[in-house]
N, C-alpha and C positions, 0 to 999 in steps of 0.2 A: 680301529686299529690299536692294538693294545699295549696301554703306557707301561706296563711290567717291565724290567731291568733287572739282569744282573746285579746284585752288591756285592763288593768286595766284603769278607767274614769280619776284616779288620775295620772295616767302619762303623759295625752295629754297636758297639760300645758308645762312641761318640755319639751314636742318633739318639740314643737310650738316656744317655745323660741329657742330652737336649731336651728331649721330650720333659723328662723330669721340671725342670725349673721352666719351660715357656707354656704348659699348661697346666690346666684345673681341670677337677674330673667330676662329677656328677651321680653320687651312690645312693642307696635306696639301701636301708637294713631294719630288719626286725631284732630288737632288743629285749630281754628278759630282766627285769629289775628283781632283787632280790627282796625287795620291801615295795607294798602297794606307797604311789605317788598318786597325788591329782595332776589334772590335766592343765591346773594353773601352777602349781610346784614347776613341773615339767617347761612348759610356756616359759618364765621364769629364769630357769637355769640354764636350758637350754637353747631357746628360740630366741632368750632376750640378751643373748651371751656377747653377739657381734662376732669378731675375729678373735679366734683362738690359735694362741700362739704356744704349740706344744715342744717339749723337750722328749724326743724318741730316741731311746738308744735300741741298737740293733734287736729285733724282736726273736727269742730265742728260738720259735720257731725256722727260721732261717742261717741265726749263729753258724751253721756248718758251713755256710757258703759264702758269705758276706763277713766283713770285717766289723770287730765291735767297735760301733762310734756312735757318738752322740749327735742325733739330727733335730734342727730346728727344722718345723712344719709346720703350715697355718691351715687351719681351717676356716675358711672364709663365711661360712655361714650353714646354717644347722635349722629345719622345720621339723619338728614333730606331731604324730598325731596319737595321741592315746589310746589302745587298742583297748586296754582295761587295767584295772589296777599295778599289773606288772609284767604287762605288754607295750610296748612302743613299736611305731614306724617311723624310724629317722630320714631323714633328707638333707644331704652331706654335699656339700662343694665343699672341695679342697685343694690344697697344690698336689701336683702331680709327685708322687714319692713317699707321699702318707699311707703307714700303713693302718688302715682302718677298722680291721679288727682288732689290732691293740689299742687303739683310741677309745674304742670301744669299751673292752677289758682292763686294760691299764697294763697288761702282761706281765702280772705281782711288781706293780709299780716301775716298769722300764718305760712308761709314756705316761706321761704329767702334762697338763692334767687329762681326764679321760672322762668317757661319761660315767661313769661308778661314783667318781670322787666328786665332781659336781653337783652328781644328785645324793652323795651321803651314803652310798647302798653298795654292791655289789653288780654287775651287770656283764651280760656276757650275750654276745652274737650268735643268732639263730640262723641269718639268713643275710646274705651279702650280693649285692645286684648292681652292676657300675650303669649309671644309666646313659651319661654319654662323656665323651671329652671336648674341654671347652677351651678356643683358644683364649691365651691370657690377656691380650691385647685388645 
């Protein structure tokens, strides 16, 4: 027996907004850094940061379809692995609705703090994967 059912399009927006507040998402990304960093520095400034509260203005890449707002979002945890002096793999658990790409590169100062500001350099995201959607409860 299938559990699929037709859902009215009017209720989709409510489901999406509900999901943003009730779930956490786990991501893995590959990050490029403009300067050489040590494993110790990355561990201290990213892994040791604990929960990080972000202020995210609507990203430039979605501004044409979303209202200009500043949204508080939380990065609950970060775990990094330095691949070499300029590249790292970063695992994140974030509040659903967090713009992860912008958290990495800062979006011209529209997301603060960001990986670059935490490490005192420019950062860019090379790869991003969603690992899982976690219940917040």
